[in-house]
C-alpha positions in Angstrom: -11.2 -101.2 56.0 -8.0 -99.5 57.1 -7.9 -96.5 59.5 -5.7 -93.5 59.2 -5.2 -93.7 63.0 -2.9 -90.7 63.6 -5.5 -89.0 65.8 -7.1 -92.1 67.4 -6.6 -90.9 71.0 -8.2 -87.5 70.4 -11.1 -89.2 68.6 -11.5 -91.6 71.5 -11.6 -88.6 73.9 -14.4 -86.9 71.9 -16.3 -90.1 71.8 -15.9 -90.3 75.6 -17.1 -86.7 76.1 -19.8 -86.4 73.5 -21.2 -89.8 72.5 -24.1 -91.2 74.6 -23.3 -94.4 76.3 -19.5 -93.9 76.4 -19.3 -91.6 79.4 -18.2 -94.3 81.7 -15.9 -96.2 79.4 -12.1 -95.6 79.7 -10.2 -94.1 76.8 -8.2 -97.4 76.2 -11.5 -99.4 76.0 -13.0 -96.9 73.5 -9.8 -97.1 71.4 -9.9 -100.9 71.5 -13.5 -100.9 70.3 -12.7 -98.5 67.5 -9.9 -100.7 66.2 -12.0 -103.8 66.5 -14.0 -102.4 63.5 -10.9 -102.2 61.2 -8.8 -104.7 59.2 -5.7 -102.6 60.0 -4.3 -99.1 60.2 -1.7 -96.6 59.0 -0.2 -94.6 61.8 1.9 -91.4 61.8 3.6 -91.4 65.2 4.3 -87.7 65.1 0.7 -87.1 66.1 -0.9 -89.4 68.7 2.4 -91.3 69.1 3.9 -88.2 70.7 7.2 -88.9 68.8 9.4 -86.8 66.6 9.4 -89.2 63.7 8.3 -92.6 62.6 5.1 -94.6 62.3 3.8 -98.0 61.4 1.4 -100.1 59.3 -0.7 -102.8 61.1 -2.9 -105.4 59.5 -4.9 -108.5 60.5 -4.0 -110.2 57.2 -0.9 -112.4 57.1 -0.8 -112.1 53.3 -0.9 -108.3 53.4 1.7 -108.3 56.2 4.1 -110.4 54.1 3.7 -108.1 51.1 4.2 -105.0 53.2 7.4 -106.5 54.7 8.8 -107.0 51.2 8.1 -103.3 50.3 9.6 -102.2 53.6 12.9 -103.9 52.9 13.1 -102.2 49.5 12.1 -98.7 50.6 12.9 -98.2 54.3 14.9 -100.8 56.1 14.7 -104.1 58.0 11.4 -105.3 59.5 12.3 -104.6 63.1 13.1 -100.9 62.6 11.9 -99.8 59.2 14.4 -96.9 59.0 13.5 -95.5 62.4 16.1 -95.3 65.2 15.8 -97.4 68.3 15.4 -94.2 70.3 12.4 -93.2 68.2 10.9 -96.6 68.6 11.2 -96.3 72.4 9.5 -92.9 72.2 6.6 -94.3 70.2 6.2 -97.2 72.6 6.0 -94.8 75.6 3.9 -92.2 73.7 1.2 -94.8 72.7 0.6 -95.3 76.4 0.8 -91.7 77.6 -1.5 -90.4 74.8 -4.4 -92.5 76.3 -4.1 -90.8 79.7 -7.2 -88.6 80.4 -5.2 -85.9 82.1 -3.1 -85.5 78.9 -6.1 -85.5 76.6 -8.0 -83.0 78.7 -4.9 -80.7 78.6 -4.6 -81.1 74.9 -8.2 -80.3 74.1 -8.3 -77.4 76.6 -5.2 -75.9 75.0 -6.7 -75.9 71.5 -10.0 -74.5 72.9 -8.0 -71.7 74.6 -6.4 -70.6 71.3 -9.8 -70.8 69.5 -11.4 -68.6 72.2 -8.7 -66.0 71.9 -9.1 -65.8 68.1 -12.9 -65.6 68.3 -12.7 -62.8 70.8 -10.5 -61.0 68.3 -13.1 -61.4 65.5 -11.3 -64.1 63.6 -13.6 -66.5 61.7 -12.7 -70.0 62.9 -14.3 -73.4 62.5 -16.3 -74.3 65.6 -16.3 -76.3 67.8 -12.5 -76.6 67.7 -10.9 -80.0 67.5 -8.2 -81.6 69.6 -5.0 -80.6 67.9 -5.6 -77.5 65.7 -7.7 -74.4 65.0 -8.9 -73.8 61.5 -9.3 -70.3 60.1 -11.9 -69.7 57.5 -9.7 -68.1 54.8 -12.5 -67.5 52.3 -14.6 -65.6 54.8 -11.7 -63.7 56.0 -10.5 -62.7 52.5 -13.8 -62.4 50.5 -12.1 -60.0 48.0 -9.9 -62.9 46.7 -11.3 -65.4 44.3 -10.4 -69.1 44.1 -7.7 -68.5 41.5 -6.0 -66.1 44.0 -5.6 -68.8 46.5 -6.9 -67.1 49.7 -5.8 -69.9 52.0 -2.2 -69.7 50.8 -2.3 -65.9 50.8 -3.4 -65.9 54.4 -0.8 -68.5 55.5 1.9 -66.4 53.8 0.7 -63.2 55.5 0.6 -64.8 58.9 4.2 -66.0 58.6 5.3 -62.6 57.3 3.6 -60.9 60.2 5.1 -62.9 63.1 6.8 -66.1 61.9 3.9 -68.3 62.8 3.8 -71.4 60.5 0.4 -72.6 59.3 -0.8 -74.6 56.3 -3.6 -74.2 53.8 -6.3 -76.9 53.5 -8.9 -77.1 50.8 -12.1 -79.0 51.3 -13.5 -79.5 47.8 -17.0 -80.8 47.4 -17.6 -84.1 45.5 -19.5 -84.3 42.3 -22.7 -85.3 44.2 -22.6 -82.1 46.2 -24.1 -79.7 43.8 -24.1 -76.0 44.5 -21.6 -76.6 47.4 -18.8 -74.1 47.7 -15.2 -75.0 48.0 -14.0 -74.3 51.6 -10.5 -72.9 52.1 -9.1 -73.2 55.6 -5.8 -72.3 57.2 -4.7 -74.7 60.0 -3.0 -73.7 63.2 -1.8 -77.1 64.5 -0.4 -77.3 68.0 2.6 -79.7 68.5 2.1 -81.8 71.6 3.8 -80.7 74.8 5.6 -77.8 73.1 3.8 -74.5 73.6 2.9 -72.5 76.7 0.0 -70.2 77.1 2.3 -67.2 76.3 3.1 -68.9 72.9 -0.6 -69.2 72.1 -1.3 -65.6 73.1 1.5 -64.5 70.7 0.1 -66.6 67.9 -3.4 -65.1 68.5 -2.0 -61.6 68.4 -0.2 -62.3 65.1 -3.3 -63.6 63.5 -5.4 -60.8 64.9 -2.9 -58.2 63.4 -3.4 -59.8 60.0 -7.2 -59.9 60.3 -7.3 -56.1 61.1 -5.7 -55.5 57.7 -7.3 -58.4 55.8 -8.8 -56.2 53.1 -5.2 -55.3 52.0 -4.0 -58.9 51.8 -3.1 -59.7 48.2 -3.7 -63.0 46.5 -1.1 -65.4 45.1 -1.1 -67.2 41.7 -0.1 -70.9 41.3 3.0 -71.1 39.1 3.4 -74.9 39.3 1.9 -77.8 41.2 2.5 -81.6 40.6 -0.5 -83.8 40.1 0.3 -85.7 43.3 0.5 -83.8 46.5 0.2 -80.5 44.7 -0.9 -78.7 47.9 2.4 -79.5 49.5 4.8 -78.9 46.6 3.2 -76.1 44.7 5.0 -72.8 43.9 3.2 -69.5 44.1 3.8 -65.9 42.8 2.6 -62.9 44.7 -0.2 -60.8 43.0 2.0 -57.7 42.6 4.7 -59.8 40.9 2.5 -61.2 38.1 0.6 -57.9 37.6 3.8 -55.9 37.2 5.0 -58.6 34.7 
């Protein structure tokens, strides 16, 4: 079992705050117990590594490690750097320690909660309780006049950017085959880069989203023109509703 560990510190914080029996354990001890359950992990250092770039793959298996080293040489670079600059490696080394500090994690979660509270007060449908790094808008609830083929999540993300230059991303949570009668959930994520934004920035983002919400019934859908089978959500092309109807 391999973890996607990019948010390991935030998860350890929520375990510390919400799980019975972990109230007195330190964040590093909780993280250590989490990783003791895994055979390895993949880690994007741009999240809980507090770095601008880079990441790593870790494994308990010497055989898997040897195979990964061969692939690294072919695709990224030598084993000791893997295509990442020494400066970025130093940043990751420091970030992995600082991200486990309780003061930082408390600030991180409180900042996200502040943005969520602002949006809720403005009547924006969000996923509650908020997480540690992002606020999720319920695009389907906000734009009920748009069907799935009109991509309400993408339409909302585009409109927020047009309104005030706030970059977001659409996320789709599709139910599995065993989840009969379950509806597809479309979210728009407002992710907060670590140690970047002030409260004034969050107030601005909340105002931008609120302005879009107040005219939500006028937001038009978008049609998917093309999307690769792999990572289609990241690389798809869309056409605005007025463009395809005029055509």
